[in-house]
SEGUZA-295716 format. One record per residue (C-alpha): x, y, z; residue in one letter; residue number from 1. Coordinates in nm, 2 decimals, m for minus. Layout:
BEGIN
<node c1="X" c2="Y" c3="Z" r="a" k="NUM"/>
...
# end
This chain:
BEGIN
<node c1="0.00" c2="0.00" c3="0.00" r="x" k="1"/>
<node c1="0.12" c2="0.35" c3="m0.08" r="x" k="2"/>
<node c1="0.14" c2="0.63" c3="0.17" r="x" k="3"/>
<node c1="m0.02" c2="0.97" c3="0.09" r="x" k="4"/>
<node c1="0.03" c2="1.30" c3="0.27" r="x" k="5"/>
<node c1="m0.29" c2="1.50" c3="0.28" r="x" k="6"/>
<node c1="m0.23" c2="1.87" c3="0.36" r="x" k="7"/>
<node c1="m0.52" c2="2.07" c3="0.50" r="x" k="8"/>
<node c1="m0.61" c2="2.38" c3="0.70" r="x" k="9"/>
<node c1="m0.79" c2="2.30" c3="1.03" r="x" k="10"/>
<node c1="m1.05" c2="2.50" c3="1.21" r="x" k="11"/>
<node c1="m0.78" c2="2.71" c3="1.38" r="x" k="12"/>
<node c1="m0.62" c2="2.81" c3="1.05" r="x" k="13"/>
<node c1="m0.32" c2="2.59" c3="1.10" r="x" k="14"/>
<node c1="m0.18" c2="2.38" c3="0.81" r="x" k="15"/>
<node c1="m0.16" c2="2.01" c3="0.91" r="x" k="16"/>
<node c1="m0.02" c2="1.71" c3="0.73" r="x" k="17"/>
<node c1="m0.18" c2="1.37" c3="0.79" r="x" k="18"/>
<node c1="m0.05" c2="1.04" c3="0.63" r="x" k="19"/>
<node c1="m0.29" c2="0.78" c3="0.50" r="x" k="20"/>
<node c1="m0.23" c2="0.45" c3="0.34" r="x" k="21"/>
<node c1="m0.43" c2="0.38" c3="0.01" r="x" k="22"/>
<node c1="m0.37" c2="0.17" c3="m0.30" r="x" k="23"/>
<node c1="m0.42" c2="0.48" c3="m0.53" r="x" k="24"/>
<node c1="m0.40" c2="0.85" c3="m0.48" r="x" k="25"/>
<node c1="m0.72" c2="0.94" c3="m0.29" r="x" k="26"/>
<node c1="m0.95" c2="1.20" c3="m0.44" r="x" k="27"/>
<node c1="m1.04" c2="1.51" c3="m0.24" r="x" k="28"/>
<node c1="m1.37" c2="1.34" c3="m0.15" r="x" k="29"/>
<node c1="m1.19" c2="1.02" c3="m0.03" r="x" k="30"/>
<node c1="m0.94" c2="1.23" c3="0.16" r="x" k="31"/>
<node c1="m1.22" c2="1.43" c3="0.33" r="x" k="32"/>
<node c1="m1.37" c2="1.10" c3="0.45" r="x" k="33"/>
<node c1="m1.03" c2="0.98" c3="0.58" r="x" k="34"/>
<node c1="m0.98" c2="1.31" c3="0.77" r="x" k="35"/>
<node c1="m1.33" c2="1.29" c3="0.92" r="x" k="36"/>
<node c1="m1.27" c2="0.93" c3="1.03" r="x" k="37"/>
<node c1="m0.94" c2="1.02" c3="1.20" r="x" k="38"/>
<node c1="m1.02" c2="1.36" c3="1.34" r="x" k="39"/>
<node c1="m1.39" c2="1.36" c3="1.38" r="x" k="40"/>
<node c1="m1.49" c2="0.99" c3="1.43" r="x" k="41"/>
<node c1="m1.84" c2="1.07" c3="1.56" r="x" k="42"/>
<node c1="m1.92" c2="1.31" c3="1.27" r="x" k="43"/>
<node c1="m1.79" c2="1.06" c3="1.02" r="x" k="44"/>
<node c1="m2.07" c2="0.82" c3="1.12" r="x" k="45"/>
<node c1="m2.34" c2="1.08" c3="1.07" r="x" k="46"/>
<node c1="m2.56" c2="1.09" c3="0.75" r="x" k="47"/>
<node c1="m2.49" c2="1.39" c3="0.52" r="x" k="48"/>
<node c1="m2.87" c2="1.42" c3="0.46" r="x" k="49"/>
<node c1="m2.94" c2="1.59" c3="0.13" r="x" k="50"/>
<node c1="m2.58" c2="1.64" c3="0.03" r="x" k="51"/>
<node c1="m2.48" c2="1.28" c3="m0.04" r="x" k="52"/>
<node c1="m2.59" c2="1.17" c3="m0.38" r="x" k="53"/>
<node c1="m2.71" c2="1.51" c3="m0.49" r="x" k="54"/>
<node c1="m2.39" c2="1.72" c3="m0.46" r="x" k="55"/>
<node c1="m2.05" c2="1.63" c3="m0.60" r="x" k="56"/>
<node c1="m1.79" c2="1.61" c3="m0.33" r="x" k="57"/>
<node c1="m2.04" c2="1.61" c3="m0.05" r="x" k="58"/>
<node c1="m1.79" c2="1.52" c3="0.22" r="x" k="59"/>
<node c1="m1.55" c2="1.80" c3="0.11" r="x" k="60"/>
<node c1="m1.82" c2="2.06" c3="0.13" r="x" k="61"/>
<node c1="m1.95" c2="1.92" c3="0.46" r="x" k="62"/>
<node c1="m1.60" c2="1.92" c3="0.61" r="x" k="63"/>
<node c1="m1.55" c2="2.28" c3="0.50" r="x" k="64"/>
<node c1="m1.89" c2="2.42" c3="0.60" r="x" k="65"/>
<node c1="m1.94" c2="2.23" c3="0.93" r="x" k="66"/>
<node c1="m1.58" c2="2.19" c3="1.05" r="x" k="67"/>
<node c1="m1.39" c2="2.47" c3="0.88" r="x" k="68"/>
<node c1="m1.14" c2="2.22" c3="0.74" r="x" k="69"/>
<node c1="m1.02" c2="2.27" c3="0.38" r="x" k="70"/>
<node c1="m0.80" c2="2.03" c3="0.19" r="x" k="71"/>
<node c1="m0.50" c2="2.19" c3="0.02" r="x" k="72"/>
<node c1="m0.33" c2="1.90" c3="m0.15" r="x" k="73"/>
<node c1="m0.25" c2="1.53" c3="m0.17" r="x" k="74"/>
<node c1="0.10" c2="1.41" c3="m0.24" r="x" k="75"/>
<node c1="0.28" c2="1.07" c3="m0.24" r="x" k="76"/>
<node c1="0.54" c2="0.99" c3="0.02" r="x" k="77"/>
# end
């Protein structure tokens, strides 16, 4: 499995790097789900209501609007 560094800005405005293992480079949507599972495990289990299935990148938008976390980039390690 390959390791990927996901860089994002957290709710305090700090830039953070988290490392995840995935077969392929995760999309921003997949990275948002991985971040939620690691940093916000309770929120990761919640339903996205109307967003999921109706909006592209529902997890990315939810992470930004609800938790003020924005993904900046994904790079291989």
